[in-house]
NUMAR-142423 format. One record per residue: chain; x, y, z of N, C-alpha, C in turn. Coordinates in steps of 0.1 Angstrom, whole numbers. Last residue first. Example, Ala and Ser with C-alpha at 12.3 -4.5 7.8 and 13.67 -1.06 7.14 Angstrom:
// NUMAR-142423
ch  n_xx  n_yy  n_zz  ca_xx  ca_yy  ca_zz  c_xx  c_yy  c_zz
A  128  -22  71  137  -11  71  129  0  79
A  132  -57  78  123  -45  78  132  -33  78
END
This chain:
// NUMAR-142423
ch  n_xx  n_yy  n_zz  ca_xx  ca_yy  ca_zz  c_xx  c_yy  c_zz
A  -102  -136  -196  -90  -131  -190  -78  -142  -191
A  -127  -138  -207  -118  -134  -217  -104  -129  -208
A  -147  -139  -186  -144  -151  -198  -134  -149  -209
A  -145  -132  -157  -142  -128  -166  -139  -140  -178
A  -152  -141  -131  -156  -131  -135  -155  -125  -148
A  -138  -166  -128  -153  -166  -121  -158  -155  -128
A  -111  -161  -131  -119  -171  -140  -134  -172  -137
A  -108  -142  -112  -108  -139  -127  -114  -149  -135
A  -108  -158  -89  -117  -147  -92  -120  -143  -106
A  -87  -175  -94  -100  -181  -95  -110  -170  -97
A  -64  -157  -95  -68  -162  -106  -82  -170  -105
A  -67  -149  -70  -69  -138  -79  -73  -145  -92
A  -60  -172  -55  -74  -169  -54  -77  -158  -65
A  -33  -177  -65  -44  -187  -68  -59  -181  -66
A  -22  -157  -52  -22  -156  -66  -34  -166  -71
A  -25  -165  -25  -32  -150  -31  -33  -152  -45
A  -13  -187  -23  -26  -186  -22  -32  -174  -28
A  14  -180  -30  8  -186  -38  -8  -186  -36
A  17  -141  -24  22  -157  -20  13  -163  -29
A  32  -116  -42  20  -123  -37  23  -135  -32
A  49  -88  -38  53  -104  -37  42  -111  -34
A  32  -62  -56  40  -69  -46  41  -84  -47
A  1  -50  -73  18  -49  -72  21  -57  -57
A  -20  -58  -95  -20  -61  -81  -3  -60  -80
A  -47  -48  -112  -34  -48  -112  -30  -48  -97
A  -76  -67  -125  -70  -60  -114  -54  -59  -115
A  -91  -82  -143  -92  -67  -144  -85  -60  -133
A  -69  -107  -147  -83  -103  -148  -84  -87  -151
A  -39  -95  -132  -47  -107  -135  -62  -102  -134
A  -8  -83  -133  -23  -80  -139  -30  -94  -142
A  14  -78  -107  8  -86  -117  -5  -80  -123
A  49  -66  -102  35  -62  -106  26  -71  -115
A  75  -67  -81  68  -73  -92  56  -68  -92
A  84  -36  -90  84  -48  -91  82  -58  -80
A  70  -3  -98  80  -11  -90  78  -25  -94
A  50  13  -109  63  20  -104  74  11  -98
A  25  15  -130  33  5  -126  48  13  -122
A  7  27  -145  10  33  -133  16  23  -125
A  -2  20  -169  -8  11  -162  -5  21  -148
A  15  37  -185  2  37  -188  -6  31  -177
A  41  26  -178  37  38  -174  22  40  -176
A  40  -1  -189  39  1  -174  35  14  -171
A  40  6  -215  28  1  -212  27  2  -195
A  67  17  -216  56  25  -220  40  19  -214
A  81  -7  -211  83  6  -201  71  16  -204
A  74  -22  -232  71  -29  -219  72  -15  -208
A  86  -11  -253  72  -10  -253  66  -13  -240
A  112  -11  -248  106  0  -247  90  0  -246
A  115  -42  -247  117  -33  -236  112  -20  -236
A  111  -40  -279  101  -46  -268  103  -42  -254
A  131  -26  -288  115  -22  -293  107  -29  -281
A  153  -40  -281  150  -27  -277  137  -23  -277
A  145  -65  -298  148  -63  -279  145  -50  -275
A  149  -55  -322  136  -60  -317  135  -59  -303
A  175  -51  -326  168  -39  -326  155  -43  -320
A  198  -72  -311  187  -71  -322  179  -60  -319
A  216  -82  -294  219  -66  -298  209  -64  -310
A  212  -107  -287  210  -95  -276  210  -81  -282
A  222  -121  -307  207  -118  -307  205  -107  -298
A  251  -125  -301  246  -117  -312  231  -112  -313
A  247  -141  -277  254  -127  -277  250  -117  -290
A  235  -164  -288  228  -154  -278  235  -140  -278
A  254  -172  -305  243  -166  -311  236  -159  -301
A  272  -180  -284  276  -170  -294  267  -164  -300
A  257  -199  -269  262  -185  -264  266  -174  -273
A  233  -216  -272  243  -214  -280  248  -200  -278
A  218  -234  -244  217  -221  -253  232  -221  -261
A  219  -250  -221  218  -255  -233  214  -245  -247
A  218  -242  -197  207  -246  -202  204  -250  -217
A  246  -238  -194  240  -246  -189  227  -254  -190
A  249  -214  -212  254  -228  -217  250  -240  -209
A  236  -194  -195  231  -200  -209  237  -213  -213
A  253  -195  -173  241  -199  -172  233  -203  -184
A  274  -183  -187  277  -197  -182  265  -202  -179
A  262  -159  -194  267  -166  -205  268  -181  -200
A  260  -145  -168  247  -151  -175  251  -159  -188
A  288  -144  -162  279  -153  -153  266  -156  -163
A  294  -124  -180  302  -136  -179  292  -148  -172
A  279  -101  -172  277  -109  -188  283  -121  -187
A  263  -106  -141  274  -98  -150  274  -109  -162
A  248  -115  -119  243  -112  -133  254  -103  -143
A  247  -133  -92  256  -127  -104  251  -126  -118
A  226  -148  -79  229  -135  -77  240  -127  -84
A  200  -168  -96  215  -162  -97  217  -149  -90
A  177  -173  -103  182  -180  -89  198  -177  -89
A  167  -160  -125  163  -157  -111  168  -161  -101
A  184  -175  -142  186  -159  -137  182  -155  -127
A  170  -197  -142  184  -200  -137  188  -182  -135
A  145  -192  -149  145  -196  -138  159  -195  -133
A  151  -184  -176  143  -173  -168  146  -179  -152
A  158  -206  -189  170  -195  -187  164  -184  -176
A  134  -223  -187  146  -227  -178  157  -216  -177
A  117  -203  -202  116  -205  -191  130  -212  -182
A  132  -204  -230  129  -191  -220  129  -195  -208
A  132  -223  -245  144  -224  -238  144  -210  -229
A  109  -231  -259  109  -238  -249  124  -233  -240
A  111  -212  -281  105  -207  -268  107  -215  -257
A  144  -209  -298  131  -217  -291  125  -215  -279
A  161  -191  -299  167  -203  -301  155  -213  -298
A  150  -166  -293  152  -169  -306  159  -183  -310
A  149  -167  -266  135  -173  -274  138  -174  -290
A  172  -154  -257  170  -168  -255  158  -173  -265
A  165  -128  -259  172  -133  -270  173  -146  -269
A  153  -124  -233  145  -122  -246  153  -127  -258
A  175  -129  -218  163  -136  -217  155  -136  -227
A  194  -107  -226  197  -121  -228  183  -130  -227
A  177  -85  -218  182  -86  -232  184  -102  -234
A  178  -90  -190  165  -90  -196  168  -88  -211
A  204  -89  -185  199  -98  -181  186  -99  -189
A  208  -58  -190  216  -69  -196  210  -84  -195
A  192  -49  -171  190  -46  -186  196  -59  -194
A  205  -53  -147  189  -59  -151  188  -59  -166
A  228  -41  -150  229  -57  -149  214  -63  -151
A  219  -13  -150  226  -20  -162  226  -35  -160
A  188  -13  -128  202  -10  -130  207  -18  -145
A  163  -16  -124  171  -14  -112  185  -16  -116
A  144  -22  -141  146  -8  -136  154  -8  -127
A  133  -42  -167  144  -38  -160  147  -27  -155
A  111  -60  -172  111  -46  -169  121  -42  -160
A  93  -82  -194  107  -77  -189  105  -65  -185
A  68  -101  -186  70  -88  -192  83  -82  -184
A  55  -130  -191  66  -124  -187  69  -112  -192
A  21  -145  -187  29  -137  -196  41  -131  -189
A  8  -177  -185  15  -165  -179  26  -160  -190
A  -25  -196  -183  -13  -189  -192  -4  -176  -181
A  -39  -223  -171  -35  -210  -170  -24  -207  -178
A  -51  -248  -170  -59  -237  -178  -52  -222  -177
A  -35  -263  -152  -35  -267  -169  -45  -255  -176
A  -23  -260  -124  -33  -252  -131  -33  -252  -146
A  2  -268  -115  -10  -271  -110  -23  -269  -117
A  23  -254  -127  21  -269  -125  8  -275  -122
A  17  -228  -120  17  -234  -135  13  -248  -134
A  20  -229  -92  8  -227  -100  6  -231  -114
A  47  -232  -93  39  -242  -87  22  -240  -92
A  56  -209  -104  61  -221  -109  50  -232  -104
A  46  -191  -86  44  -189  -99  47  -202  -106
A  61  -196  -63  46  -198  -62  42  -199  -77
A  88  -192  -71  84  -207  -67  67  -207  -68
A  89  -165  -75  91  -175  -88  85  -188  -83
A  88  -148  -58  74  -152  -61  76  -162  -72
A  113  -140  -49  105  -147  -38  90  -153  -45
A  121  -126  -69  128  -140  -68  119  -146  -56
A  108  -101  -66  106  -109  -80  109  -125  -78
A  122  -94  -44  106  -97  -43  103  -105  -54
A  146  -86  -54  145  -96  -43  131  -100  -42
A  154  -80  -86  145  -76  -75  144  -88  -67
A  168  -85  -107  178  -80  -97  168  -78  -86
A  151  -90  -130  159  -101  -125  166  -98  -111
A  120  -77  -127  132  -72  -128  141  -85  -122
A  85  -77  -142  96  -81  -132  109  -75  -136
A  52  -82  -143  62  -72  -146  72  -75  -137
A  30  -107  -154  42  -104  -144  51  -93  -151
A  0  -119  -160  9  -110  -166  17  -105  -154
A  -21  -144  -163  -15  -138  -154  -2  -132  -161
A  -51  -154  -178  -37  -151  -180  -33  -142  -169
A  -74  -182  -182  -68  -171  -174  -56  -167  -177
A  -76  -201  -199  -88  -194  -199  -86  -181  -189
A  -48  -207  -223  -56  -209  -211  -67  -197  -209
A  -34  -213  -247  -50  -209  -248  -56  -211  -236
A  -10  -220  -237  -9  -206  -244  -24  -202  -248
A  -3  -228  -206  -12  -229  -216  -14  -217  -226
A  31  -223  -196  17  -224  -195  9  -228  -207
A  45  -188  -208  46  -203  -198  33  -208  -198
A  61  -167  -229  49  -169  -221  52  -185  -214
A  76  -134  -239  76  -148  -234  64  -153  -228
A  65  -110  -263  64  -115  -248  69  -129  -246
A  58  -104  -286  73  -102  -283  76  -106  -268
A  32  -105  -292  38  -116  -298  55  -115  -293
A  8  -99  -267  20  -94  -275  29  -105  -279
A  -15  -106  -252  -11  -114  -264  0  -106  -273
A  -19  -92  -229  -22  -106  -229  -16  -113  -241
A  -13  -65  -233  -8  -72  -220  -8  -86  -222
A  -21  -58  -257  -7  -57  -257  -5  -64  -243
A  -50  -61  -254  -44  -69  -265  -26  -70  -260
A  -56  -43  -233  -57  -57  -230  -47  -65  -241
A  -56  -16  -229  -43  -24  -234  -43  -37  -234
A  -82  -9  -219  -77  -2  -233  -64  -11  -239
A  -83  -24  -197  -93  -25  -207  -86  -19  -221
A  -61  -12  -182  -60  -25  -184  -67  -28  -195
A  -71  14  -179  -61  11  -187  -59  -2  -192
A  -94  8  -163  -96  15  -176  -83  10  -185
A  -81  1  -140  -90  -10  -147  -92  -5  -161
A  -67  26  -135  -60  13  -136  -69  1  -146
A  -88  41  -127  -78  46  -138  -73  32  -142
A  -99  28  -105  -107  27  -114  -97  31  -127
A  -76  30  -88  -80  17  -90  -88  18  -101
A  -77  58  -84  -66  51  -90  -69  38  -96
A  -99  61  -70  -100  68  -84  -88  61  -91
A  -93  48  -47  -104  42  -56  -104  46  -70
A  -73  64  -38  -71  51  -43  -82  45  -50
A  -88  87  -34  -77  86  -44  -75  74  -48
A  -102  79  -14  -108  83  -25  -99  84  -36
A  -86  74  5  -95  64  4  -100  66  -12
A  -74  97  9  -66  85  7  -75  75  -1
A  -95  113  22  -93  116  8  -84  105  1
A  -99  99  44  -111  98  36  -106  103  21
A  -76  107  57  -79  91  55  -90  92  44
A  -79  135  57  -69  129  49  -70  112  47
A  -102  136  76  -104  140  60  -92  136  54
A  -90  126  99  -100  118  94  -103  124  78
A  -70  145  102  -66  132  100  -78  124  94
A  -86  167  107  -77  168  98  -75  153  92
A  -102  159  129  -108  161  120  -100  160  106
A  -82  161  150  -83  147  147  -92  148  135
A  -84  186  161  -74  184  152  -76  169  145
A  -103  205  176  -108  190  172  -99  187  161
A  -93  228  183  -101  222  191  -102  209  189
A  -79  236  159  -73  234  171  -78  227  182
A  -104  237  142  -95  227  140  -84  225  153
A  -116  259  157  -124  247  155  -115  236  153
A  -100  280  152  -103  276  164  -108  262  166
A  -103  281  123  -88  279  128  -91  274  145
A  -129  288  121  -123  275  114  -111  271  121
A  -128  313  131  -137  304  135  -132  289  133
A  -111  327  116  -107  324  130  -115  315  135
A  -124  329  90  -111  318  92  -107  316  107
A  -145  342  98  -147  330  94  -135  321  94
A  -132  368  103  -139  358  115  -141  347  110
A  -121  372  80  -113  371  89  -119  364  101
A  -142  377  63  -136  365  60  -125  363  71
A  -172  383  81  -162  390  76  -152  376  73
A  -206  370  74  -194  373  83  -181  380  77
A  -236  382  59  -224  371  61  -216  377  72
A  -256  396  44  -243  403  52  -233  396  52
A  -276  377  38  -269  383  28  -257  387  34
A  -273  353  68  -279  361  56  -272  368  45
A  -261  334  83  -265  348  86  -269  359  76
A  -261  312  71  -267  312  84  -271  326  86
A  -248  314  47  -260  311  46  -268  312  59
A  -223  323  59  -230  332  51  -246  331  48
A  -215  299  72  -217  311  79  -226  320  68
A  -213  282  49  -223  280  59  -228  291  67
A  -192  294  35  -205  293  28  -216  291  40
A  -172  293  56  -174  307  49  -189  304  45
A  -169  266  56  -173  272  70  -180  286  63
A  -160  258  33  -173  252  37  -178  262  47
A  -136  274  36  -146  279  23  -159  272  27
A  -124  259  54  -127  274  55  -139  277  47
A  -123  235  44  -130  235  53  -135  251  55
A  -105  240  22  -118  234  19  -128  237  29
A  -84  247  36  -89  257  29  -103  251  24
A  -77  223  51  -80  233  57  -87  244  51
A  -72  207  27  -84  204  34  -87  214  44
A  -48  220  18  -60  219  10  -73  216  16
A  -32  212  40  -36  227  37  -46  228  29
A  -31  183  39  -39  192  51  -41  206  48
A  -19  182  15  -32  177  14  -40  184  28
A  7  192  21  -2  198  13  -13  195  11
A  14  174  43  11  187  46  1  195  34
A  12  151  28  4  150  39  3  165  43
A  35  157  11  20  155  4  10  154  16
A  54  155  29  51  168  22  37  167  17
A  54  127  39  52  140  48  47  152  39
A  36  111  14  49  112  20  45  126  30
A  9  86  18  14  98  16  26  104  20
A  15  51  8  12  62  16  16  76  12
A  6  21  -8  13  34  -8  8  44  1
A  10  -10  0  1  -1  0  10  14  1
END
């Protein structure tokens, strides 16, 4: 859950104070007729009230956060609907599971992300247990150059066959060393041609795919990894297997094309 920073709390509090002052002024004018009260007197009334009942500000901030979260959730649902084809069926994305599954899980991830590493086991087990599940892997390298190199190598591995992606993906997720040399050793261990991999990593199509993923993440409001799109929901964070399975079941029950 995202929280307001201290600065944003102060800004929000100032805005709420102004709103209360305006509301107080409107009510005071209504109560006293056309003449109303002087602005200074209204401001003093509001100031005295807030000093006497400061918890009102926190209650208002809490309500503001709830409304902002609801609005952002609705915006994200609309963005998911508008970009569903790119999310679920982009030919440039690696996939695992059933290509024709009735529910698709889309994961935005980074190979250096500790939390992404934590969810690998849960995603793998869910794939093994649910024969109607499709998983789309959105390479989203945001944690530095090593992340970008690993993402490029991972996408390039598909040029040697779709079946090579998942073993290589799992090997990269399990490695703390993501230097180019270490990546090539892992590639050789899973049966990839490292010379071809090195060449394919420089393909313009990989640049285009990574750029497309970044632009899509921006449209959806994704700021970190991992982030999952399941059904009509964007769910950030390291979800455990039970939570993932619950979201998949919910999507299957509510959406025939998820």
